[in-house]
C-alpha positions as CSV (number, residue, x, y, z in Angstrom):
1,M,0.0,0.0,0.0
2,A,1.3,3.4,-0.9
3,R,1.8,5.9,1.9
4,R,2.0,9.6,1.9
5,E,5.0,11.2,3.6
6,S,4.2,12.8,6.9
7,R,5.4,16.4,7.1
8,P,5.8,18.5,10.3
9,G,3.4,21.4,10.5
10,R,0.7,19.8,8.4
11,P,-2.8,21.0,8.9
12,A,-5.0,19.1,11.4
13,D,-7.2,17.8,8.5
14,D,-4.1,16.0,7.1
15,E,-3.4,14.5,10.5
16,R,-6.9,13.2,10.7
17,T,-6.6,11.8,7.1
18,D,-3.4,10.1,8.1
19,A,-5.1,8.6,11.2
20,R,-7.9,7.2,9.1
21,E,-5.3,5.7,6.7
22,R,-3.4,4.2,9.6
23,A,-6.6,2.8,11.1
24,L,-7.5,1.2,7.8
25,I,-4.1,-0.4,7.5
26,L,-4.2,-1.7,11.0
27,L,-7.7,-3.1,10.5
28,Y,-6.7,-4.7,7.2
29,E,-3.7,-6.3,8.9
30,A,-5.8,-7.6,11.8
31,E,-8.3,-9.1,9.3
32,T,-5.8,-10.7,7.1
33,K,-3.9,-12.2,10.1
34,G,-7.1,-13.3,11.8
35,I,-6.3,-11.5,15.0
36,A,-8.0,-8.8,17.1
37,P,-7.4,-5.2,16.0
38,S,-6.5,-4.3,19.5
39,D,-3.7,-6.9,19.3
40,V,-2.4,-5.3,16.2
41,L,-2.5,-1.9,17.9
42,A,-0.6,-3.2,20.9
43,A,2.1,-4.7,18.7
44,Q,3.0,-1.4,17.1
45,I,6.6,-0.3,17.6
46,S,5.5,3.4,17.8
47,P,2.2,4.0,19.5
48,A,-0.7,5.1,17.3
49,D,-2.1,8.6,17.7
50,A,-5.4,9.0,19.6
51,L,-7.6,9.2,16.6
52,T,-6.2,6.0,15.1
53,V,-6.7,4.2,18.4
54,E,-10.3,5.6,18.6
55,L,-11.1,4.4,15.1
56,V,-9.6,1.0,15.4
57,Q,-11.1,0.3,18.8
58,G,-14.5,1.8,17.7
59,V,-14.6,-0.5,14.7
60,E,-13.5,-3.5,16.9
61,Y,-16.1,-2.9,19.6
62,N,-18.9,-2.1,17.2
63,Q,-18.0,-4.5,14.4
64,A,-21.1,-6.7,14.7
65,R,-23.4,-3.7,14.5
66,L,-21.4,-2.1,11.7
67,D,-21.2,-5.2,9.6
68,E,-24.9,-5.8,10.0
69,A,-25.7,-2.3,8.8
70,I,-23.2,-2.5,5.9
71,A,-24.5,-5.9,4.8
72,A,-28.1,-4.6,4.8
73,H,-27.2,-1.6,2.6
74,A,-24.7,-3.1,0.2
75,K,-27.1,-4.0,-2.6
76,G,-26.0,-7.2,-4.2
77,W,-22.9,-7.7,-2.1
78,T,-22.2,-9.8,0.9
79,L,-19.4,-8.7,3.3
80,Q,-17.4,-11.8,2.3
81,R,-17.6,-10.9,-1.4
82,M,-16.3,-7.3,-0.9
83,P,-12.6,-6.6,-1.2
84,A,-11.1,-6.5,2.2
85,I,-10.0,-2.9,1.8
86,D,-13.5,-1.8,0.9
87,R,-15.0,-3.7,3.8
88,N,-12.6,-2.0,6.2
89,V,-13.0,1.4,4.7
90,L,-16.8,0.9,5.1
91,R,-16.3,-0.1,8.8
92,V,-14.2,3.0,9.5
93,G,-16.7,5.3,7.8
94,A,-19.7,3.6,9.4
95,F,-18.0,3.9,12.8
96,E,-17.4,7.6,12.2
97,L,-21.1,8.0,11.3
98,L,-22.1,6.2,14.5
99,G,-19.6,7.2,17.1
100,R,-18.2,10.6,15.9
101,P,-21.2,12.9,15.6
102,D,-18.8,15.9,15.6
103,V,-17.5,14.9,12.2
104,P,-19.7,16.2,9.4
105,V,-21.3,13.6,7.2
106,A,-19.7,15.1,4.1
107,V,-16.2,14.7,5.6
108,V,-16.9,11.1,6.6
109,L,-18.0,10.2,3.1
110,D,-15.3,12.2,1.3
111,E,-12.5,10.7,3.5
112,A,-13.8,7.1,3.0
113,V,-14.2,7.6,-0.7
114,E,-10.6,8.9,-1.0
115,L,-9.3,5.9,1.0
116,A,-11.2,3.5,-1.2
117,K,-10.0,5.1,-4.4
118,R,-6.4,5.2,-3.2
119,F,-6.1,1.7,-1.9
120,S,-8.7,-0.4,-3.7
121,T,-10.3,-0.9,-7.1
122,D,-11.4,1.7,-9.7
123,D,-15.1,1.2,-8.7
124,S,-14.5,1.2,-5.0
125,G,-15.0,4.9,-4.5
126,R,-18.5,4.9,-5.9
127,F,-19.4,1.7,-4.0
128,V,-18.2,3.1,-0.7
129,N,-20.0,6.4,-1.3
130,G,-23.3,4.6,-2.1
131,V,-23.2,2.3,0.9
132,L,-22.2,5.0,3.4
133,A,-24.7,7.5,2.1
134,A,-27.4,4.8,2.7
135,L,-26.1,4.3,6.2
136,V,-26.3,8.0,7.2
137,P,-30.0,7.9,8.3
138,V,-29.4,4.6,10.0
139,L,-26.2,5.4,12.0
140,R,-26.4,9.1,12.4
141,A,-29.9,9.0,13.8
142,A,-28.8,6.4,16.4
């Protein structure tokens, strides 16, 4: 997976984007290794920033609810059929809709779409946008 260079003095938005990217990578690693995301977090040489930890733990603790909502709104797709990156991007975005009401919906969708476009297939951005948009009334209203 390609990674952007971190630069000192970057705006906070970039730091949050980097945290989402790191959370995605950690969740992907946990899934591919078949271990708990918290174990992947604990095994990091350098500790993850607070937002990365919040996103990874939020997905881990709410995964059953998030997966159920995603599966119900991913028309024609089961969770198992989705590319692993898409599945984890959707989990991060769905958790942000559910557990981070301070983050505007447009930001959640945009960040998730950008992650999907960057790390997954050509069609992943549209797919992620469609599923997350359908989840807004379900998870933001909760």
